[in-house]
Structures are given as structure tokens and as C-alpha cells.
C-alpha positions as CSV (number, residue, x, y, z in Angstrom):
1,X,0.1,0.0,0.0
2,X,1.3,3.5,-0.8
3,X,1.7,6.4,1.5
4,X,-1.3,8.1,-0.3
5,X,-3.6,5.1,0.3
6,X,-2.5,4.8,4.1
7,X,-3.3,8.5,4.5
8,X,-6.6,8.0,2.7
9,X,-7.6,5.2,4.8
10,X,-6.6,6.9,8.0
11,X,-8.5,9.9,6.9
12,X,-11.7,8.0,6.1
13,X,-11.4,6.1,9.5
14,X,-10.9,9.2,11.4
15,X,-14.0,10.8,9.6
16,X,-16.1,7.6,10.7
17,X,-14.9,7.8,14.2
18,X,-15.9,11.6,14.4
19,X,-19.4,10.9,12.9
20,X,-19.9,8.1,15.4
21,X,-18.8,10.5,18.3
22,X,-21.1,13.2,17.0
23,X,-24.1,10.8,16.6
24,X,-23.7,9.9,20.4
25,X,-22.8,13.3,21.7
26,X,-25.4,15.5,19.8
27,X,-28.5,13.8,21.5
28,X,-26.9,14.1,24.8
29,X,-26.2,17.9,24.3
30,X,-29.6,18.4,22.8
31,X,-31.3,16.7,25.9
32,X,-29.3,19.0,28.3
33,X,-29.8,22.2,26.3
34,X,-33.5,21.3,26.3
35,X,-33.9,22.1,29.8
36,X,-34.6,26.0,30.5
37,X,-32.4,27.9,32.6
38,X,-33.2,28.3,36.4
39,X,-32.5,31.7,37.9
40,X,-32.1,31.6,41.7
41,X,-32.3,34.3,44.1
42,X,-30.5,33.6,47.4
43,X,-28.6,35.1,50.2
44,X,-24.8,35.5,49.4
45,X,-23.9,33.5,52.4
46,X,-26.3,30.5,52.2
47,X,-24.5,27.2,51.6
48,X,-27.5,24.9,51.4
49,X,-28.7,27.2,48.4
50,X,-25.4,26.5,46.8
51,X,-25.8,22.8,47.4
52,X,-29.3,22.9,45.7
53,X,-27.8,24.7,42.8
54,X,-25.2,22.0,42.4
55,X,-28.0,19.4,42.6
56,X,-29.8,21.2,39.6
57,X,-26.7,21.4,37.7
58,X,-25.9,17.7,38.3
59,X,-29.3,17.0,36.7
60,X,-28.8,19.0,33.6
61,X,-30.0,22.5,34.4
62,X,-28.1,25.6,33.5
63,X,-28.5,27.7,36.7
64,X,-27.8,31.4,37.3
65,X,-27.4,32.6,40.9
66,X,-28.4,36.0,42.0
67,X,-27.3,36.9,45.3
68,X,-29.6,39.4,47.2
69,X,-30.0,40.6,50.7
70,X,-33.8,40.8,50.3
71,X,-35.0,37.4,49.2
72,X,-38.4,38.3,50.9
73,X,-39.1,40.8,48.3
74,X,-38.7,38.4,45.6
75,X,-40.9,35.8,47.3
76,X,-43.6,38.5,47.8
77,X,-43.3,39.4,44.0
78,X,-43.8,35.9,42.9
79,X,-46.7,34.8,45.1
80,X,-44.7,32.9,47.7
81,X,-46.6,33.0,51.1
82,X,-44.9,32.7,54.5
83,X,-46.4,29.1,54.7
84,X,-44.5,28.2,51.5
85,X,-41.3,29.9,52.2
86,X,-37.8,28.4,52.4
87,X,-34.4,30.0,52.1
88,X,-34.3,30.6,48.3
89,X,-36.6,31.3,45.4
90,X,-36.0,30.5,41.7
91,X,-37.6,31.1,38.4
92,X,-37.8,28.6,35.6
93,X,-39.8,28.8,32.4
94,X,-42.7,30.8,33.9
95,X,-42.8,28.9,37.1
96,X,-41.6,29.8,40.6
97,X,-39.4,27.1,42.7
98,X,-39.4,27.7,46.4
99,X,-36.8,25.8,48.5
100,X,-35.2,22.5,47.9
101,X,-37.4,21.2,45.4
102,X,-35.9,18.0,43.7
103,X,-34.9,18.2,40.2
104,X,-37.0,15.2,39.3
105,X,-40.0,17.2,40.3
106,X,-39.1,20.3,38.4
107,X,-38.6,18.2,35.3
108,X,-42.0,16.5,35.8
109,X,-43.6,19.9,36.3
110,X,-42.0,21.3,33.1
111,X,-43.2,18.3,31.2
112,X,-46.8,18.3,32.6
113,X,-47.0,22.1,32.3
114,X,-49.8,22.3,35.0
115,X,-51.7,25.6,35.5
116,X,-49.9,26.7,38.7
117,X,-47.6,29.2,40.1
118,X,-45.0,26.8,41.0
119,X,-43.7,24.3,43.4
120,X,-42.3,24.6,46.9
121,X,-40.7,22.5,49.7
122,X,-41.6,24.6,52.8
123,X,-39.0,25.0,55.4
124,X,-35.6,23.2,55.0
125,X,-36.3,19.6,55.6
126,X,-33.3,17.4,56.1
127,X,-32.6,15.0,53.3
128,X,-34.1,17.2,50.6
129,X,-31.6,18.2,47.9
130,X,-29.1,20.6,49.3
131,X,-30.0,19.6,52.8
132,X,-28.4,16.3,53.1
133,X,-26.9,15.3,56.4
134,X,-25.2,11.9,56.9
135,X,-28.0,10.0,55.5
136,X,-30.6,11.5,57.9
137,X,-33.9,12.4,56.2
138,X,-37.2,13.9,57.2
139,X,-40.4,13.2,55.5
140,X,-41.5,16.2,53.2
141,X,-43.9,17.1,50.6
142,X,-43.2,19.1,47.4
143,X,-46.5,21.3,47.0
144,X,-47.9,22.8,44.1
145,X,-49.1,26.3,44.6
146,X,-51.1,29.1,43.0
147,X,-53.4,32.0,44.3
148,X,-56.1,29.5,45.4
149,X,-53.8,27.5,47.7
150,X,-51.5,24.6,47.7
151,X,-51.7,20.8,47.1
152,X,-49.2,18.0,47.4
153,X,-47.4,17.4,44.1
154,X,-45.1,14.6,45.5
155,X,-44.1,13.2,48.9
156,X,-40.9,11.9,50.2
157,X,-41.2,9.5,53.0
């Protein structure tokens, strides 16, 4: 085989390999980019908020963190009542996320597109995403809320 033929076969092999890599990587990139951006309003010093952000990012969301010293004003602006409140408030694709809502519930909400204001995990239950502590968990509910009230969206026991 001549040098020309070897180079040609090498080029064909390399092209085929790149095509295979692109065929595998493109759907993965598209699936990740299909998730909308989450904007999180949080205190600049809140560690559990950062842990929740990591949880969302680990589950494919692009997250923008906005530090504020007045998270209460953000909550009020987006219909989060004191009964629903937690440490951070996030916005995603027209919905409000309050507290340590698991990424699986965020994805389910975005797929179902219910007529709600958003989801909340009131308080800061141990074991919820961002509140993990040595395998200890408290039971908690993820609640869907709107102006009429709240109902259980998912339960963790």
C-alpha cells in the first residue's frame, strides 16, 4: 500500500470515528440544552442554596445565581406566602420554585405544564436536595401552589 492510500484510509477512519462521536454526543447535548435556565435568588452566604444549585446542575439544568440581601421581596413579588417559604426562590420557564425542590419534580412539572404558580418545599427539611446530612432524612412534601392555595405534588417519606 502506498503512503497516499494509507493516509486516505486513515482519513476515512478518522472521519467515521468523528461521525460516530457526533451521533452519540449530539443527542446528549440536545437533551441537556432542552432544559430551561433556572434563575435562583438567594442570600450571598447560604451554603444550602449553593448545594441545591449543584443538585440542579448535576441534573442537567443551567443555573444562574443572583445574590440578594432581600429574598423576601422576591418571594412576595412571585406569590410565595410565608407558609410556603424556604431559603431561596427560583424562576424557571414561567414557574416559581421555592426551596429545596428535587430536580425530578422540576422536570415533571416542566413536562406536565400544570396551571400553577410553582412548586415549593416549605422550610428546610433534612434530606431534601441541598440539605443532605449523613443519610438522615425527614419526610417532606413538594407542594404545587397558586393563588387559590397549595396541594401535594409529590411526597418523600
